C-alpha positions in Angstrom: -87.1 237.6 -74.2 -85.0 240.7 -75.5 -85.2 242.1 -72.1 -83.5 238.9 -70.7 -81.0 239.0 -73.5 -82.3 235.9 -75.2 -81.7 235.5 -79.0 -84.5 233.9 -80.9 -86.1 233.3 -84.4 -89.7 233.8 -84.8 -90.0 232.8 -88.5 -89.2 236.4 -89.8 -86.1 238.0 -91.2 -85.1 241.8 -91.5 -85.5 244.6 -88.9 -86.8 247.6 -90.5 -89.6 245.6 -92.3 -89.4 242.1 -91.4 -90.8 239.5 -93.9 -91.9 236.1 -93.2 -89.1 233.6 -94.0 -89.4 230.1 -92.6 -85.8 229.4 -93.6 -84.7 231.1 -90.4 -85.7 228.1 -88.4 -82.7 226.2 -90.0 -80.3 228.6 -88.7 -78.7 228.9 -85.4 -76.4 231.4 -83.5 -72.7 230.8 -82.5 -69.9 232.7 -81.2 -66.7 233.1 -83.8 -64.5 230.3 -83.7 -60.9 230.3 -82.8 -58.9 230.7 -86.0 -56.1 228.3 -85.2 -58.6 225.5 -83.9 -61.5 226.2 -86.1 -63.8 225.7 -83.0 -67.0 227.4 -82.5 -69.5 227.7 -79.4 -73.2 227.8 -79.6 -74.9 230.9 -78.1 -76.1 229.7 -74.7 -79.6 231.8 -74.5 -81.2 230.9 -77.9 -84.8 230.0 -78.8 -86.8 228.9 -81.6 -90.3 230.7 -81.3 -93.3 229.4 -83.0 -96.6 231.6 -83.1 -98.6 228.8 -84.5 -101.9 230.9 -84.5 -100.3 234.1 -85.8 -100.0 237.4 -83.9 -101.4 240.6 -83.3 -98.4 242.3 -85.0 -98.6 240.3 -88.5 -100.0 242.0 -91.3 -100.3 241.4 -95.1 -98.9 243.8 -97.4 -100.0 244.8 -101.2 -97.8 241.9 -102.5 -99.6 239.4 -100.1 -96.5 238.7 -98.1 -96.5 238.4 -94.5 -94.8 241.2 -92.6 -94.2 241.8 -88.9 -94.7 245.3 -87.8 -96.2 246.5 -84.4 -99.3 248.8 -84.8 -101.1 250.9 -82.3 -103.2 248.7 -80.2 -105.3 251.8 -78.5 -108.3 250.1 -80.2 -108.3 246.9 -78.3 -108.5 248.6 -74.9 -112.1 249.4 -75.1 -112.8 246.1 -76.5 -111.2 244.3 -73.8 -113.4 246.1 -71.3 -116.7 245.7 -72.9 -119.4 243.2 -72.4 -119.9 240.4 -74.9 -122.7 242.5 -76.7 -120.4 245.4 -76.7 -117.7 243.5 -78.2 -119.9 242.1 -80.7 -121.1 245.6 -81.8 -117.3 246.7 -82.2 -116.5 244.0 -84.3 -118.9 245.0 -87.1 -118.0 248.7 -86.7 -116.4 250.9 -89.4 -113.5 251.2 -86.8 -112.7 247.4 -86.7 -113.5 247.1 -90.4 -110.2 248.9 -91.1 -108.1 246.4 -88.8 -106.0 244.3 -90.8 -106.1 240.2 -89.9 -103.6 239.4 -87.4 -103.9 235.6 -87.1 -106.3 232.7 -86.6 -109.1 233.7 -84.4 -110.9 231.0 -82.1 -113.7 230.1 -84.4 -114.8 226.7 -86.0 -112.5 227.5 -89.0 -109.4 227.8 -87.2 -108.1 224.2 -88.1 -108.9 224.8 -91.5 -107.0 228.1 -91.6 -103.8 226.3 -90.3 -103.6 224.6 -93.6 -102.8 228.0 -95.2 -99.7 229.9 -95.5 -97.9 230.6 -93.5 -99.3 228.5 -90.7 -98.6 225.3 -92.7 -95.1 226.0 -92.5 -94.9 226.9 -89.0 -96.8 223.7 -87.9 -94.3 221.6 -90.0 -91.3 223.4 -88.8 -92.5 222.9 -85.3 -93.3 219.1 -85.7 -89.9 218.7 -87.4 -88.1 220.6 -84.4 -89.6 218.5 -81.8 -88.5 215.3 -83.3 -84.8 216.2 -83.1 -82.7 214.7 -80.3 -82.0 216.5 -77.1 -85.0 219.0 -77.4 -86.4 220.9 -74.5 -90.1 222.0 -75.1 -91.4 225.0 -73.0 -95.1 225.3 -72.9 -96.5 228.5 -71.4 -100.0 230.1 -71.9 -101.6 226.9 -73.6 -104.2 224.6 -72.0 -103.9 221.8 -74.6 -107.2 222.6 -75.9 -106.5 222.9 -79.6 -106.4 219.0 -80.8 -104.4 220.0 -83.9 -101.7 221.4 -81.8 -101.9 218.7 -78.9 -101.6 215.9 -81.4 -98.2 217.3 -82.6 -96.9 217.4 -78.7 -98.3 213.8 -78.0 -96.7 212.4 -81.1 -93.5 214.2 -80.6 -93.2 212.6 -76.9 -92.6 209.4 -78.6 -89.2 211.1 -79.2 -87.2 209.3 -76.5 -84.9 212.4 -75.9 -87.6 215.2 -75.8 -88.3 216.8 -72.4 -91.4 219.0 -71.7 -92.0 221.4 -69.2 -95.5 223.0 -68.8 -95.7 226.4 -66.8 -99.2 226.2 -65.3 -100.4 228.8 -62.5 -103.4 226.9 -61.5 -102.3 223.6 -59.5 -105.8 222.4 -60.2 -106.2 222.8 -63.8 -106.9 219.6 -66.2 -103.5 219.8 -67.4 -102.3 218.4 -64.5 -103.8 215.1 -64.8 -102.7 215.2 -68.6 -99.1 215.4 -67.7 -99.4 212.5 -65.3 -100.5 210.3 -68.4 -97.8 211.9 -70.2 -95.1 210.5 -67.6 -96.2 206.9 -68.4 -93.9 207.6 -71.2 -91.1 208.3 -69.1 -90.1 210.9 -66.8 -89.8 213.5 -69.6 -92.9 215.7 -68.7 -93.0 218.1 -65.8 -95.3 220.8 -64.6 -94.3 224.1 -63.0 -97.1 225.3 -60.6 -97.7 227.0 -57.4 -97.8 224.6 -54.4 -101.1 225.5 -52.5 -101.2 224.8 -48.7 -104.4 223.3 -47.1 -106.9 226.0 -46.6 -105.5 228.4 -49.1 -106.4 229.5 -52.6 -104.3 229.8 -55.8 -102.7 233.2 -55.8 -102.3 233.0 -59.8 -98.9 235.0 -59.4 -96.6 232.1 -59.1 -95.7 229.8 -62.3 -97.4 232.8 -64.6 -95.6 233.5 -67.7 -94.2 236.7 -66.3 -93.0 234.8 -63.1 -91.4 232.0 -65.2 -89.4 234.7 -67.4 -88.5 236.9 -64.8 -87.6 234.4 -62.0 -86.8 231.1 -63.6 -85.7 231.6 -67.3 -82.7 233.9 -66.6 -81.2 231.2 -64.5 -80.4 228.8 -67.2 -78.0 226.9 -65.0 -81.0 225.1 -63.4 -80.9 222.9 -66.5 -77.4 221.8 -65.4 -78.7 221.2 -61.9 -81.6 219.1 -63.0 -79.4 217.0 -65.1 -76.9 216.3 -62.4 -79.9 215.3 -60.0 -81.4 213.0 -62.7 -78.1 211.3 -62.9 -77.8 211.0 -59.1 -81.3 209.5 -58.9 -80.4 206.9 -61.6 -77.4 205.8 -59.7 -79.5 205.6 -56.5 -82.0 203.4 -58.5 -79.3 201.2 -59.8 -77.7 200.8 -56.1 -81.3 200.0 -54.8 -82.0 197.3 -57.7 -78.7 195.8 -57.7 -77.7 192.2 -56.1 -77.7 191.8 -52.5 -74.8 189.8 -51.3 -75.3 187.1 -48.3 
């Protein structure tokens, strides 16, 4: 997002030594207003960013406060390439024992951990944001496998002005069928995926997070084109369903 010039709030305030501050989600970014007219204009490229299960660059300081500070990730290279038994051995090694906790890991305790701070704040604020009018939700890198997260999204789809776009590189993923069920609530759930021709396999290069960020997200004008297209479709539908004169 920084490379694309997109402003965002991720729950932390400060630059040199960022600290967790959920109040930033209540802020917004505007251009300075005209002194004579007192008008301001919202910054075009601005996002609210929620890391619901934490992040690898989060850490706890001596005062039990969450900080955001990127660390050396060289230790993860060998772990990533190891077999399952090798990974298990590394996790109990002295080297890994010194690594600070950086989020909620995929264990049976992950739902219980979301009730603790700061994750409880993030989930509450995420739920509140989805229920605000004219909200556009982008889902990338999430397969709807966590019930406690999916329930928030499904509940928010009752918000009639919420539009959701799911970025999924695999056109045969189970999420495709789930979106079809979501569309029964109205044409407000969409999937961006690769279109695979007959006899060909998925390349897993299109509709990935990198492809979406580099080729789709920079051109935010496509949202305006989308709104105009939907308005034109509504006009055609009304004309089609209208009374027919003899």
